C-alpha positions as CSV (number, residue, x, y, z in Angstrom):
1,M,-32.7,-8.2,-50.7
2,T,-29.4,-10.2,-50.1
3,V,-26.5,-8.8,-48.1
4,R,-24.6,-8.4,-51.4
5,M,-27.5,-6.5,-52.9
6,W,-27.6,-4.3,-49.8
7,V,-23.9,-3.7,-50.0
8,E,-24.0,-2.7,-53.7
9,A,-27.1,-0.4,-53.1
10,A,-25.3,1.2,-50.3
11,G,-22.4,1.9,-52.5
12,I,-20.0,0.0,-50.3
13,V,-16.8,-0.7,-52.3
14,D,-14.2,-1.7,-49.7
15,L,-13.9,-3.2,-46.2
16,P,-13.7,0.2,-44.4
17,S,-16.8,1.5,-45.9
18,L,-18.6,-1.8,-45.0
19,L,-17.4,-1.5,-41.4
20,V,-18.7,2.1,-41.2
21,A,-22.1,1.2,-42.8
22,A,-22.5,-1.9,-40.7
23,S,-21.5,-0.1,-37.5
24,R,-24.0,2.8,-37.5
25,G,-26.5,2.3,-34.7
26,D,-28.4,-0.9,-34.6
27,V,-27.0,-2.8,-37.6
28,H,-29.8,-5.3,-37.4
29,R,-32.5,-2.7,-37.6
30,E,-30.7,-1.0,-40.5
31,L,-30.2,-4.3,-42.5
32,R,-33.8,-5.3,-41.7
33,G,-34.9,-1.9,-43.2
34,A,-32.8,-2.5,-46.2
35,G,-34.6,-5.8,-46.8
36,V,-32.0,-8.2,-45.4
37,S,-34.6,-10.2,-43.5
38,K,-32.8,-13.3,-42.5
39,L,-31.2,-13.1,-39.0
40,G,-28.3,-15.4,-40.2
41,Q,-27.3,-12.8,-42.8
42,R,-27.5,-9.9,-40.3
43,Q,-25.5,-11.9,-37.8
44,K,-22.7,-12.7,-40.3
45,L,-22.5,-9.0,-41.2
46,S,-22.4,-8.0,-37.6
47,A,-19.7,-10.6,-36.9
48,L,-17.4,-9.0,-39.5
49,V,-17.6,-5.7,-37.7
50,A,-17.0,-6.6,-34.2
51,P,-13.5,-7.9,-34.4
52,H,-12.4,-4.9,-36.5
53,W,-13.5,-2.4,-33.8
54,E,-12.0,-4.4,-31.0
55,A,-8.7,-4.6,-32.9
56,L,-8.9,-0.9,-33.6
57,A,-9.2,-0.2,-29.8
58,L,-6.3,-2.5,-29.0
59,K,-4.1,-0.7,-31.7
60,E,-4.9,2.7,-30.2
61,R,-3.9,1.3,-26.8
62,G,-0.7,0.2,-28.4
63,N,-0.1,3.8,-29.8
64,E,-0.8,5.3,-26.3
65,A,1.7,2.9,-24.7
66,Y,4.2,3.8,-27.4
67,R,3.8,7.6,-26.7
68,E,4.4,6.8,-23.1
69,S,7.5,4.9,-23.9
70,R,6.0,1.7,-22.8
71,F,7.4,-0.3,-25.7
72,E,6.7,-3.8,-24.4
73,A,3.1,-2.9,-23.5
74,A,2.7,-1.4,-27.1
75,A,4.1,-4.5,-28.8
76,G,1.7,-6.6,-26.7
77,A,-1.4,-4.5,-27.7
78,Y,-0.5,-4.8,-31.3
79,S,-0.2,-8.6,-30.9
80,R,-3.6,-8.9,-29.2
81,A,-5.0,-6.7,-32.0
82,L,-3.6,-9.1,-34.6
83,A,-5.0,-12.0,-32.8
84,V,-8.5,-10.6,-33.0
85,L,-8.4,-9.8,-36.7
86,P,-9.6,-12.5,-39.0
87,C,-7.6,-11.3,-41.9
88,A,-3.9,-10.5,-41.7
89,Y,-3.6,-8.1,-44.7
90,T,-6.2,-5.4,-44.1
91,D,-4.8,-1.8,-43.6
92,L,-5.5,-2.2,-39.9
93,A,-3.6,-5.5,-39.6
94,L,-0.6,-4.1,-41.6
95,A,-0.5,-1.1,-39.4
96,C,-0.4,-3.4,-36.4
97,Y,2.4,-5.5,-37.9
98,S,4.4,-2.3,-38.8
99,N,3.9,-0.9,-35.3
100,R,4.8,-4.1,-33.6
101,A,8.0,-4.4,-35.7
102,A,9.1,-0.9,-34.5
103,Q,8.8,-2.0,-31.0
104,Q,10.9,-5.2,-31.4
105,M,14.3,-3.6,-31.8
106,R,15.7,-6.1,-29.3
107,E,14.2,-8.9,-31.3
108,P,15.4,-8.4,-34.9
109,E,14.2,-11.8,-36.1
110,A,10.6,-11.2,-35.0
111,A,10.8,-7.5,-36.2
112,L,12.0,-8.7,-39.6
113,A,9.2,-11.3,-39.9
114,D,6.7,-8.5,-39.2
115,T,8.3,-6.2,-41.6
116,L,8.4,-8.8,-44.4
117,H,4.7,-9.5,-43.8
118,V,4.0,-5.8,-44.4
119,L,6.1,-5.8,-47.5
120,R,4.4,-8.8,-48.8
121,Y,1.1,-6.9,-49.1
122,D,2.5,-3.4,-49.4
123,P,5.9,-3.5,-51.1
124,A,6.2,0.2,-51.4
125,N,5.7,0.9,-47.6
126,P,8.5,3.3,-46.9
127,K,8.8,2.5,-43.2
128,A,8.8,-1.3,-43.9
129,V,11.4,-0.8,-46.6
130,A,13.8,1.1,-44.3
131,R,13.1,-1.2,-41.3
132,R,13.9,-4.3,-43.3
133,R,17.4,-2.8,-44.0
134,V,17.9,-2.0,-40.3
135,Y,16.8,-5.4,-39.1
136,E,18.7,-7.4,-41.8
137,Q,21.8,-5.5,-40.7
138,A,21.2,-6.3,-37.1
139,L,20.9,-9.9,-37.9
140,Q,24.2,-9.9,-39.9
141,G,25.9,-8.3,-36.9
142,A,26.6,-5.0,-38.7
């Protein structure tokens, strides 16, 4: 059984469900039991999961720093989470960009860049739409 066949048989239709399935217990044992016998295939799937969980933990640290009004520390945590993620447009990455933009009020150019990144992949994001107006006005000196 190939990884693709295992994914389809497990009913995995998106990245979050893949992460959950591959993260349960010993992913190598589970994959081997599903017939994914090649070590390289199991390692590749495991390698997809590890950065997600690391980034999620960093995002949570950023959220905690934000709740404690440590805005610079929050922005740093979101930046570290983004550095870990291999894909800049997953829901987790977009949340980190959005949260980091909210922390960069003193740097409207950087905040606007993060906001525009979110809008590129999620054009209807209400927070990003509102923040774009605020940051554009800040850059215009209004």
